[in-house]
C-alpha positions as CSV (number, residue, x, y, z in Angstrom):
1,M,0.0,0.0,0.0
2,I,1.5,3.4,-1.2
3,A,1.0,6.0,1.6
4,A,-0.5,9.4,0.4
5,E,2.5,11.3,1.7
6,S,4.8,9.3,-0.7
7,L,7.5,11.1,-2.5
8,F,8.2,10.5,-6.3
9,S,11.4,11.3,-7.9
10,L,12.3,11.7,-11.5
11,V,15.9,11.5,-12.7
12,V,16.5,13.4,-16.0
13,P,20.2,13.2,-17.2
14,V,21.1,15.9,-19.8
15,L,23.8,16.8,-21.9
16,N,23.3,20.0,-24.0
17,E,19.7,20.0,-24.2
18,E,19.1,23.8,-24.3
19,E,16.6,23.3,-27.3
20,V,14.4,21.1,-25.3
21,L,14.6,22.0,-21.5
22,R,11.7,24.4,-21.2
23,A,9.3,22.3,-23.2
24,T,10.3,19.2,-21.0
25,Y,9.9,21.1,-17.8
26,A,6.5,22.1,-18.9
27,T,5.5,18.4,-20.1
28,L,7.0,16.7,-17.0
29,N,5.3,19.0,-14.6
30,Q,1.9,18.6,-16.2
31,V,2.2,14.6,-16.1
32,L,3.7,14.6,-12.4
33,E,1.1,16.9,-11.0
34,S,-1.7,14.6,-12.2
35,L,-0.1,11.6,-10.1
36,N,-1.6,13.3,-6.8
37,L,1.8,12.7,-5.2
38,A,4.8,15.0,-4.0
39,F,7.6,14.9,-6.4
40,E,11.0,16.0,-7.1
41,V,12.7,16.1,-10.5
42,I,16.6,15.9,-10.3
43,V,18.4,17.0,-13.4
44,V,21.9,15.7,-13.8
45,D,24.1,17.6,-16.3
46,N,26.9,15.5,-17.7
47,G,29.1,18.7,-18.4
48,S,27.0,20.7,-20.9
49,T,28.7,23.2,-23.0
50,D,25.6,25.1,-24.2
51,Q,23.0,27.0,-22.2
52,T,21.8,24.0,-20.5
53,P,23.3,25.2,-16.9
54,A,21.7,28.9,-17.4
55,I,18.3,27.4,-18.2
56,M,18.2,25.0,-15.1
57,K,19.0,28.0,-12.9
58,E,15.9,29.7,-14.2
59,I,13.8,26.7,-13.5
60,C,15.3,26.0,-10.2
61,D,14.7,29.6,-9.0
62,R,11.1,29.4,-10.1
63,D,10.3,25.8,-9.1
64,P,12.0,24.3,-5.8
65,R,10.9,20.8,-6.9
66,W,13.3,20.9,-9.6
67,I,17.0,19.9,-8.5
68,F,20.1,20.5,-10.5
69,I,23.3,18.6,-10.2
70,R,26.0,19.9,-12.3
71,L,29.0,17.0,-12.7
72,S,32.5,18.5,-13.4
73,R,32.7,16.9,-16.8
74,N,31.1,14.3,-18.7
75,F,31.3,11.2,-16.7
76,G,29.1,9.0,-19.2
77,Y,25.5,8.4,-19.3
78,Q,25.7,5.5,-17.0
79,N,27.3,7.2,-14.1
80,S,25.2,10.2,-14.3
81,I,21.9,8.5,-14.1
82,T,23.4,6.7,-11.0
83,A,24.2,10.0,-9.5
84,G,20.9,10.9,-10.1
85,M,19.1,7.8,-8.6
86,L,21.4,8.1,-5.6
87,A,20.7,11.4,-4.8
88,A,17.0,11.1,-4.9
89,R,14.7,11.0,-1.8
90,G,11.7,9.5,-3.2
91,D,9.8,6.3,-2.4
92,A,9.8,5.6,-6.1
93,I,12.5,6.6,-8.6
94,M,12.2,6.9,-12.1
95,V,14.5,7.7,-15.0
96,I,13.6,9.7,-18.3
97,D,15.6,11.3,-20.9
98,A,15.2,14.8,-21.5
99,D,14.3,14.5,-25.2
100,L,11.0,12.6,-24.0
101,Q,11.7,10.0,-26.7
102,D,10.2,7.7,-23.9
103,P,6.8,8.8,-23.5
104,P,6.3,10.8,-20.1
105,E,2.4,10.1,-20.3
106,L,3.1,6.3,-19.4
107,I,4.5,7.4,-16.1
108,P,1.3,7.1,-14.3
109,Q,1.2,3.3,-15.7
110,F,4.6,2.8,-13.9
111,V,3.1,4.1,-10.8
112,T,0.0,1.9,-10.9
113,K,2.5,-1.1,-11.2
114,W,4.4,0.3,-8.2
115,R,1.1,0.6,-6.3
116,E,0.4,-3.1,-7.3
117,G,3.6,-4.0,-5.5
118,Y,6.2,-4.3,-8.2
119,E,9.6,-3.2,-7.2
120,I,11.0,-2.5,-10.5
121,V,8.9,-1.5,-13.7
122,Y,10.8,-1.1,-16.8
123,G,9.9,-0.1,-20.3
124,V,10.2,-2.4,-23.2
125,R,10.5,-1.0,-26.6
126,E,8.2,-2.8,-29.0
127,K,8.8,-0.1,-32.0
128,R,10.8,2.7,-32.6
129,T,9.2,5.7,-34.9
130,G,10.5,8.8,-36.1
131,E,14.0,7.8,-36.4
132,P,16.2,6.8,-39.7
133,L,16.5,3.0,-40.4
134,W,20.3,3.4,-40.2
135,R,20.0,4.2,-36.5
136,V,17.2,2.1,-35.4
137,I,18.3,-1.5,-37.0
138,P,21.6,-1.5,-35.5
139,T,20.3,-0.4,-32.1
140,M,17.7,-3.1,-32.1
141,L,20.2,-5.8,-33.2
142,A,22.4,-4.6,-30.8
143,M,19.8,-5.0,-27.9
144,R,19.0,-8.3,-29.2
145,F,22.5,-9.2,-29.2
146,I,23.1,-8.2,-25.5
147,T,20.1,-10.3,-24.3
148,W,21.6,-13.2,-26.3
149,M,25.1,-12.9,-24.8
150,S,23.8,-12.6,-21.3
151,D,24.5,-15.5,-19.2
152,E,24.5,-14.5,-15.3
153,I,20.9,-13.2,-15.7
154,K,18.9,-13.1,-18.7
155,L,18.3,-9.4,-19.6
156,P,14.9,-8.7,-21.0
157,A,15.2,-7.8,-24.8
158,H,14.7,-4.2,-25.8
159,S,14.6,-3.1,-22.2
160,G,15.9,0.5,-21.6
161,D,16.7,2.9,-18.7
162,F,12.9,4.2,-18.8
163,R,12.1,2.3,-15.6
164,L,10.8,2.8,-12.1
165,I,12.4,1.3,-8.9
166,T,11.5,1.5,-5.4
167,R,13.5,3.0,-2.7
168,R,14.4,-0.5,-1.5
169,A,15.7,-1.4,-4.9
170,R,17.7,1.6,-5.2
171,D,19.4,1.1,-1.8
172,A,20.1,-2.4,-2.9
173,F,21.6,-1.0,-6.1
174,A,23.6,1.5,-4.0
175,L,25.7,-1.6,-2.6
176,L,26.8,-2.5,-6.1
177,P,30.4,-0.9,-6.2
178,E,31.5,-1.7,-9.8
179,A,33.0,1.3,-12.0
180,N,32.1,-0.4,-15.3
181,R,28.3,0.1,-15.0
182,Y,25.8,-1.3,-17.1
183,V,22.7,0.2,-15.2
184,R,19.9,-1.6,-16.6
185,G,21.6,-5.2,-16.2
186,M,22.6,-4.1,-12.7
187,I,19.1,-3.3,-11.7
188,H,17.7,-6.6,-13.3
189,W,20.5,-8.4,-11.3
190,L,18.9,-7.3,-8.0
191,G,15.8,-9.5,-8.6
192,F,12.9,-8.3,-6.6
193,R,9.3,-8.3,-8.2
194,Q,9.9,-6.9,-11.7
195,I,7.6,-6.3,-14.6
196,G,7.7,-4.8,-18.1
197,I,5.7,-2.2,-19.8
198,P,5.6,-2.2,-23.8
199,Y,5.6,1.0,-25.5
200,V,6.5,2.7,-28.9
201,R,9.7,4.9,-28.8
202,R,9.3,8.1,-30.8
203,G,11.8,10.4,-32.3
204,R,13.1,13.6,-31.0
205,I,11.0,16.7,-31.5
206,K,14.1,19.0,-31.2
207,G,17.7,18.8,-30.8
208,Q,20.3,16.0,-31.8
209,S,21.0,12.5,-30.5
210,K,24.3,12.3,-28.6
211,A,24.6,8.8,-29.6
212,N,26.7,7.6,-32.7
213,P,27.8,4.3,-34.3
214,L,31.0,4.2,-32.2
215,H,28.8,4.9,-29.0
216,L,26.6,2.1,-29.7
217,I,29.5,-0.3,-30.3
218,G,31.0,0.6,-27.0
219,F,27.6,0.4,-25.3
220,A,27.1,-3.3,-26.4
221,M,30.5,-4.3,-25.5
222,N,30.4,-2.9,-21.9
223,A,26.9,-4.7,-21.6
224,V,28.4,-8.0,-22.8
225,F,31.6,-7.8,-20.9
226,S,30.1,-6.7,-17.8
227,F,27.2,-9.4,-17.8
228,S,28.6,-12.1,-19.7
229,L,31.3,-14.8,-19.7
230,K,29.8,-16.3,-23.0
231,P,32.9,-14.7,-25.3
232,L,35.5,-16.5,-23.1
233,R,33.5,-19.7,-23.1
234,M,32.8,-19.5,-26.9
235,F,36.5,-19.3,-27.6
236,T,37.0,-22.1,-25.3
237,V,34.4,-24.2,-27.3
238,F,36.1,-22.9,-30.5
239,G,39.5,-24.1,-29.4
240,L,38.3,-27.6,-28.7
241,A,36.5,-27.7,-32.1
242,V,39.7,-26.5,-33.8
243,L,41.7,-29.2,-32.0
244,G,39.2,-31.7,-32.9
245,M,39.4,-30.9,-36.6
246,T,43.2,-30.8,-36.5
247,G,43.1,-34.4,-35.1
248,V,40.9,-35.4,-37.9
249,L,43.1,-33.9,-40.6
250,G,46.0,-35.4,-39.2
251,I,44.3,-38.8,-39.3
252,V,43.2,-38.1,-42.8
253,Y,46.9,-37.1,-43.9
254,F,48.3,-39.9,-42.2
255,I,46.1,-42.2,-44.2
256,L,46.9,-40.4,-47.4
257,F,50.7,-40.7,-46.7
258,F,50.4,-44.5,-47.1
259,V,47.6,-44.7,-50.0
260,T,48.6,-41.9,-52.2
261,N,51.3,-39.1,-52.9
262,T,51.3,-36.5,-50.0
263,P,49.4,-33.5,-51.2
264,R,51.7,-30.4,-51.3
265,G,49.3,-28.2,-49.4
266,T,51.3,-25.0,-49.0
267,T,48.3,-23.0,-49.6
268,T,46.3,-24.9,-47.0
269,V,48.9,-24.6,-44.4
270,L,49.4,-20.8,-45.2
271,L,45.6,-20.1,-44.8
272,L,45.5,-22.3,-41.4
273,L,48.5,-20.0,-40.1
274,L,46.8,-16.9,-41.0
275,M,43.3,-18.1,-39.6
276,N,45.0,-19.3,-36.4
277,L,46.9,-15.9,-36.2
278,G,43.6,-13.9,-36.6
279,V,41.7,-16.1,-34.1
280,M,44.5,-15.7,-31.5
281,C,44.4,-12.0,-32.0
282,L,40.9,-11.8,-31.5
283,G,40.9,-14.3,-28.6
284,I,43.6,-12.0,-26.8
285,G,41.6,-9.0,-27.6
286,I,38.5,-10.4,-25.8
287,L,40.7,-11.4,-23.0
288,G,42.2,-8.0,-22.8
289,E,38.8,-6.3,-22.6
290,Y,38.1,-8.3,-19.4
291,I,41.5,-7.6,-17.9
292,A,41.0,-4.0,-18.7
293,K,37.8,-4.0,-16.5
294,I,39.7,-5.4,-13.7
295,Y,42.2,-2.7,-14.1
296,I,39.8,0.0,-14.2
297,E,38.0,-1.5,-11.0
298,S,41.4,-1.7,-9.2
299,K,42.0,1.9,-9.4
300,R,38.9,2.8,-7.4
301,R,38.4,6.3,-8.7
302,P,35.3,8.2,-8.1
303,L,32.7,7.5,-10.7
304,W,31.8,11.2,-10.9
305,L,32.8,14.7,-9.2
306,V,30.1,17.4,-8.6
307,D,30.5,20.8,-9.6
308,Y,27.6,22.4,-7.8
309,T,24.0,22.0,-7.2
310,L,20.7,23.9,-7.0
311,N,17.9,23.3,-4.8
312,L,19.6,20.1,-3.4
313,K,19.2,19.3,0.3
314,A,20.7,16.4,2.2
315,V,17.8,16.0,4.6
316,D,14.3,17.9,4.4
317,S,12.0,19.2,6.9
318,D,10.7,15.7,7.5
319,G,13.8,14.2,8.1
320,R,14.0,12.2,4.6
321,S,17.5,11.5,3.8
322,A,18.7,12.5,0.4
323,Y,21.4,10.0,0.0
324,A,21.5,6.0,-0.2
325,S,25.1,5.9,0.8
326,C,28.1,8.3,0.2
327,S,31.1,10.3,1.6
328,T,30.6,13.9,1.9
329,L,32.7,16.4,1.1
330,C,32.3,20.4,1.2
331,Y,32.5,22.2,-2.0
332,P,32.6,26.1,-2.4
333,N,29.1,26.5,-3.7
334,E,25.6,26.2,-2.5
335,H,25.6,23.1,-0.6
336,Q,27.9,20.5,0.8
337,V,27.8,18.3,-2.0
338,P,28.6,14.5,-1.7
339,L,31.3,13.0,-4.0
340,G,31.0,9.4,-5.6
341,T,33.7,7.6,-3.9
342,H,32.7,4.0,-4.4
343,K,34.8,2.6,-1.8
344,S,31.6,0.7,-0.9
345,S,28.9,2.8,-3.0
346,S,28.6,6.4,-4.1
347,A,26.0,9.3,-4.6
348,A,26.3,12.7,-6.0
């Protein structure tokens, strides 16, 4: 049963979104005010270089329900939504992009599922409209590839970061310390009671997408190497298969040696050597990806640094804490701002 005084938190990551921010503010307020719940909107700026900070200052001065967290630089999308979720004070916490390609009018449906007792409610992209095929097809294939490769937990196909989690799930998420973050996979890993809501993802009305083919490749590789050992196991199986084929060829050539003239086979040998070299390089590269992640984890650097905040309070008048777990450092700005440390977990 959801109490009437429950607080709903909405996290909005931004990067150079000056063209859409004012429209996003109006649209989200209209939807959130219809929920009959107290709410806060936490905008996390990943080092925008346009007028995004100035526009957010106007909004925060006008509406105290909107909170602005300015990171010191671009620490990546996964870290920015982590910072926002860990800074949220709500009993339910949801993430939506500022471009509103994920329809905000579906937020009441997510809240309804939360009221029914689900701890994690995630959106499932059934279809994508308003985007060119050269962007849609690779993205959908990448999502399917990530789902197919996942083995630690089976990730739902076409799920995104448009999701709602309860405060209990968020507190559990705060215990996950890794620096290589694939947030949607980490949240599915938590377990709890989960359900998906299918929807149609639309194109941007204004502004440009910050994603590009290289970003998509990096995103897919991070997801696979963070939540799957299949690449390593596939090379083990492939190695065994090659050894088996080598044994068969050895037997064949041994028989041919006594039955007929031994084939010269120089071309065959060269092709096999080149194939072996290529496979070994690919295998070493995959192994290197896992080793690189171990190296990054071993450095234990903060996942983000905060430049300044607006309207952010560590504890409100009702004693509601803002942070799941963090170390607090003092910055020369409006508030004492927590710094994501990740010795155990972090918050912004």
